[in-house]
C-alpha positions in Angstrom: -167.5 -67.2 -208.6 -166.4 -66.9 -204.9 -162.9 -65.7 -204.3 -160.7 -67.2 -201.6 -160.1 -64.8 -198.8 -156.9 -66.3 -197.4 -153.4 -64.9 -197.4 -150.6 -67.3 -198.5 -147.9 -67.7 -195.8 -144.5 -67.1 -197.3 -142.5 -68.9 -194.6 -141.9 -72.6 -194.7 -141.5 -75.2 -192.0 -138.0 -75.8 -190.6 -136.1 -78.9 -191.9 -135.1 -82.0 -190.0 -131.4 -82.2 -189.2 -130.8 -78.5 -189.4 -130.1 -75.9 -186.7 -131.8 -72.5 -186.4 -131.8 -69.4 -184.2 -135.3 -68.5 -183.0 -135.7 -64.9 -184.0 -139.2 -64.1 -182.9 -142.2 -65.7 -181.1 -145.5 -63.9 -181.5 -149.0 -64.8 -180.3 -151.6 -65.2 -183.1 -155.3 -65.6 -182.9 -157.5 -66.8 -185.8 -160.3 -64.5 -186.9 -163.0 -67.1 -187.3 -162.9 -69.4 -184.4 -160.4 -67.5 -182.1 -157.8 -70.3 -182.0 -154.6 -69.0 -180.3 -151.1 -70.1 -181.1 -147.5 -69.0 -181.1 -145.8 -68.3 -184.5 -142.1 -69.1 -184.1 -139.8 -67.6 -186.7 -136.3 -69.0 -187.4 -133.1 -68.2 -189.2 -130.8 -71.0 -190.3 -127.5 -71.0 -188.5 -125.8 -71.9 -191.8 -127.7 -70.3 -194.6 -126.6 -71.4 -198.0 -126.4 -68.8 -200.8 -129.2 -70.5 -202.6 -131.5 -70.5 -199.5 -133.7 -67.4 -199.6 -136.6 -69.0 -197.7 -138.1 -67.6 -194.5 -138.8 -70.3 -191.8 -141.6 -70.4 -189.3 -144.1 -72.7 -187.7 -147.3 -72.4 -185.7 -147.6 -73.9 -182.3 -151.4 -74.1 -181.6 -152.3 -73.7 -177.9 -154.3 -76.5 -176.2 -154.8 -77.7 -172.6 -152.5 -80.7 -173.0 -149.8 -81.2 -175.6 -148.2 -84.5 -176.5 -144.4 -84.5 -176.2 -144.2 -85.4 -180.0 -146.5 -82.6 -181.1 -145.1 -79.3 -182.4 -146.0 -77.4 -179.2 -145.0 -80.3 -176.9 -141.7 -80.8 -178.6 -140.8 -77.1 -178.0 -142.1 -77.2 -174.4 -140.1 -80.4 -173.6 -136.9 -79.2 -175.2 -136.9 -75.9 -173.3 -137.9 -77.6 -170.1 -135.0 -79.9 -170.5 -132.6 -77.1 -171.3 -133.7 -74.5 -168.8 -134.9 -77.0 -166.0 -137.7 -74.7 -164.8 -141.3 -74.6 -166.1 -141.6 -70.8 -165.4 -138.6 -70.1 -167.6 -139.2 -72.8 -170.2 -142.8 -71.9 -171.0 -142.1 -68.2 -171.3 -141.6 -67.8 -175.0 -139.6 -64.6 -174.6 -136.8 -66.9 -173.3 -136.8 -68.8 -176.6 -135.7 -65.8 -178.7 -132.0 -66.0 -179.5 -131.7 -69.7 -178.7 -130.3 -72.1 -181.1 -132.3 -75.3 -181.7 -131.7 -78.5 -183.7 -134.6 -80.1 -185.5 -134.0 -83.8 -184.6 -137.3 -85.1 -186.0 -140.0 -83.1 -187.9 -142.6 -85.5 -189.2 -146.4 -85.4 -188.4 -147.0 -86.7 -184.9 -143.2 -87.4 -184.5 -141.5 -84.1 -183.6 -138.4 -83.6 -181.6 -136.2 -80.6 -181.1 -133.2 -79.9 -179.0 -132.0 -76.6 -177.6 -128.3 -76.6 -178.1 -127.4 -73.0 -177.1 -129.2 -70.2 -175.3 -129.6 -68.1 -172.2 -129.9 -70.0 -168.9 
């Protein structure tokens, strides 16, 4: 029988209504088709003792991103917060920022940057 050659991601998606600090943003490229994306890692601002999860999401690159997509919601939030495309779309500027997940449903994403470096 064939064996699945996929690793299981340990991190889970952030949760709606919670706040997180972005701890890392790293570019990833898939082996098979060469898709490029940004893996964003988070740490809850208020971690409960029972919460041992790691949080992360993938923002897949594309030519145009809808404002309610994962990638588009991050781009729009940082553009609103920083006010400058060059600063907002440079993911190094995201690390250390605190975000609130306002909505996190398929095709209906919204985040808000509530604290960071300007």
